[in-house]
C-alpha positions in Angstrom: 0.0 -0.1 0.0 1.0 3.5 -0.9 -0.4 6.5 1.0 0.6 10.5 0.3 -0.4 13.7 2.0 -0.3 16.4 -0.1 -1.0 19.7 1.7 -2.5 22.0 -0.8 -2.0 25.5 0.9 -3.5 29.1 -1.1 -4.9 32.8 0.3 -8.4 33.7 1.3 -9.6 30.3 1.5 -8.7 28.8 -2.0 -7.4 25.4 -0.9 -10.9 24.7 0.8 -12.7 25.9 -2.3 -10.7 23.9 -4.4 -11.3 20.6 -2.1 -15.5 21.7 -2.6 -15.6 21.8 -6.1 -13.1 18.5 -6.2 -16.1 17.0 -4.4 -19.0 18.8 -5.8 -17.8 18.1 -9.8 -17.4 14.5 -9.4 -13.7 14.6 -9.4 -13.5 12.6 -6.3 -15.9 10.1 -6.5 -14.2 9.6 -9.7 -11.3 8.8 -8.0 -12.5 6.8 -5.8 -14.1 4.2 -7.9 -10.4 3.8 -9.8 -8.8 0.5 -9.5 -6.6 0.3 -6.9 -7.9 3.8 -5.0 -8.4 2.5 -1.0 -8.6 6.3 0.0 -9.1 9.6 -1.3 -10.0 12.5 1.4 -9.4 16.0 2.2 -8.8 17.5 5.9 -8.9 20.9 6.8 -5.6 21.8 9.2 -7.1 23.3 12.6 -3.6 25.3 13.1 -3.7 26.4 9.6 -7.3 26.9 7.5 -5.3 28.0 4.4 -4.5 24.6 4.3 -6.3 21.4 3.3 -4.5 17.9 3.5 -5.5 15.0 1.1 -5.1 11.7 2.5 -4.2 9.4 -1.0 -4.1 6.1 -0.9 -3.3 3.4 -3.0 -3.2 -0.6 -3.3 0.3 -0.6 -5.3 3.0 1.7 -7.2 0.9 0.4 -10.9 -2.6 1.7 -9.0 -1.1 5.4 -8.6 1.6 5.3 -11.8 -2.4 4.8 -13.6 -3.9 7.4 -11.9 -1.4 10.1 -13.0 -1.2 8.8 -16.7 -5.1 9.3 -16.1 -7.1 12.4 -17.5 -8.4 13.2 -13.9 -4.7 14.3 -13.7 -5.3 17.6 -16.3 -8.5 18.3 -14.4 -7.2 18.7 -10.8 -4.3 20.5 -12.2 -6.6 22.7 -13.8 -8.2 23.2 -10.5 -5.2 23.4 -8.8 -4.1 26.9 -11.0 -7.4 28.3 -10.6 -7.4 28.3 -6.9 -3.3 29.5 -7.5 -2.4 26.4 -4.8 1.1 25.4 -3.4 1.8 22.0 -2.8 4.2 19.5 -0.8 4.2 16.3 -0.8 5.0 13.3 1.5 5.1 9.7 1.2 4.5 7.4 4.2 5.1 4.1 5.1 2.5 1.5 6.8 3.3 1.3 10.3 3.4 -2.1 10.2 6.7 -2.0 8.5 8.3 -1.4 11.7 7.4 -3.4 14.8 8.6 -1.3 17.5 5.8 0.9 16.2 3.0 -1.6 17.6 3.7 -0.7 21.1 2.5 2.6 20.0 -0.7 2.1 18.0 -4.3 1.6 19.9 -6.3 -0.7 17.3 
């Protein structure tokens, strides 16, 4: 599994407006139905309301590569430009990759 955190930052509520348009136009629903998508959800950061966090998970690299090659990416890029957003991206490792972390995880 591959999980990516994308932080979209803008001004005057533009990051939130971007996420709302992604949802209202059906882009998010379409991405969630792509083969291999496990999670695609937005969150507004309490400490930085001008930033929206996207949690994006895929079954494997091949699924993510198909998503990146899809026409959907052009639609997303167009909206990012419309709202003048800047991004940071992090790739995460599952906690199961490190057994020492198990003691800190309440399931």
